[in-house]
N, C-alpha and C positions, 0 to 999 in steps of 0.2 A: 599701405604706406608707400606712396610713390613720389611725394614732393621732396625737393631738396630745400635746404635753408635759404638758398638764394631765390628760389621760386616763391617761398613763403614771404621773404622780405619784399619781393616785387608785389605780392598780393596785399601787403600792408597798405600800399598807396590807394587801394580800392575800398578799404574798410570804412564804414561810417561809425566812428568810435562813439558818437553820441547815443547809439542804440545799445551799447554795452552797459549793463547795469553796474552801479557801484557795488563792490563786494559787501555783503552783509555777514551773516554768521558763517556761511560757506564761502571762504575766500577763494576757493578754486573755481567757483561758478563762473566768474568773469573769464578765467583762462579757458574753460571748456567752451564757452560761447565764442571767444576769440578764435580758438582752433577751428571751429565750424565755419566761422566767417572767412577764415584764411584757406579753407579747403582741406583741413586736416580732420580726419575721422577721430572722434573720441574713442580711445581704446586703453588697454592696460599694457601695451607694448612698452619696452624699456625707454625708447626714445620716440619722439613725435614724428621725426623726419628720417629719411634714409641716411642722412649724414649728420644728424645732431638733434638737439632738443630745443623746444620753444619754452621760454619762461616769461610770463607776464607778472608784473609786480607793481606795488605801490611804493613810490620813492620813499626811502627811509625805513620801510618795514622789511622784515626778514623774508627770504624767499625759500619756500619748502623745496627740498630736493627729492627725498624718498624716505620711506619708513625704515627705522632701524632693524626691525625684524627681518626685512628682506636682505640685509647685509650681514647679519650675525654669522651665518655659515662661512662667508668670505673672510670675516675678521678672524675667526678662530682657525681658519685654514691658512692664515697669513698670506692671503692673495695680495700682490702689489696693487697700490692705489689705482693706477691707470687701467687695471683689468677688473676692478670692482664695479658694482652698479653705480656707486657715487662717482667714480672716475669716468665711467662711460657716459653718464648723464650730464657731466659738466665739461666733457672733452671739447665739444663744439656747440656753443649755445647762442641762440638768438634771444636777447633780452628785450622785452617790450615794456616800456615804463609808463606809468600813469602817476599824476599827482594825487593828493588826498581828496580832491574834488572830482576825481575820475576822468580828468582830461589827459589825453595822450600827450606825452612829452618827448617821445623819441624811441629809437631802438639802436642796438649795437650788437655785433657778433663778437664773441671772444673765443679764441682758439689758442692752443699752445704756441703756434707760430706768431700770432698777433701780440701775445702777452705771456712770454715764457715765465716771467717772474711771478705772475699771478698763479700759474699752475704749480710752480715750485712751493709757494706759500700755502696753496690749497692742499698739496700733498703733505706738507709738514703738519698742518692743522688736522688732517685726517689721521695721521700717525699718532698725534697727541690724543685724539679722541679714542682711537683703538687701544692705546696704552691704558687709558682710564677705564674703558670697558673691561679689558682683560684683568686689570687690577681689582675692579669691583667683583668680578667673577671669582678670582682666586682668593681674594680676601674675604669673600662671602659678605660683602657690604651692598647696600642699596645704591643703584645708579642715580646720578643727579645731572643737572645741566652741566655740560662741559663745552668750553669754547677753546679752540686751538690757539696756539701762541701768537698767530698773526691776526686773530680776530675776524677771519673770513668765514670759517665753518664752525658750526656748533651742533650739538644734539640737545634736545630738550623734549619735554612731554608734548605729545600730540595725540589726543585720544578723546573719544566721546563715549558716553555710556550706551550700553546696549538696551534692548527693550526691558530688561529686568533691572536696570539701574546700575549695572556693573561696568567697570572699566576692563580693559584687556591687558592683563599683566604680561610682561616679557619674561619668559622662562627659557633658560638654556640648559639642556641636559639635566632637567629636574630641579634646577636652582632658579629661584625668582630673582631677576635683576632689578625689576621695578614693578610696582603695582599698577602702572599705566603704560600705554604705548609711548614710544619715543620716535622722533624723526630727526633727520639731518636737515639743517637749514643753512643757507648763506646768510650771514648776519646783516642787520639793517645798515650798518656802516658801509658795507659793500654796495648795497642798493642806492645809498645816498650819493656815493662817489661815482657811480657807473655812468650816469648821463649828465 
């Protein structure tokens, strides 16, 4: 990982977007190919670049941030938003947008300096979601889709069956929170208004 977001943004001018396939079942496929075209190695690192994250998206659709199971220990340890994996992945992000026909429509970078109100609302939404997760755990109820008060961030199911036809339940300290995996998403409204 050696590229900065500014270097990646400069590389955007060199990409032949017509060679990127329209997302099918695996919506992350286009993002992985875009990363390679921009000189970013596909990896499981927290962020794509030395100073932030790249997110490609289809305008109007939600944008996946990260799996809930990666964040649960931080939620139960009451880690402040800006130090969580969700906070770090959204701290400085280059968003690259496509329309529903897979045409490139533009890009923008969002940071706490460029849009402090966005990050305040994102933190409020994260806190709302954490409260709902903790509530489900302590009330021993099943977790469901939760959207924060500002409609920017939500959690909902994101899972596929394994080779035996089973989903991957979320279990915390012996208690099942959900019979399927969940993930954090930036809501579709955010993607619609971004570019």
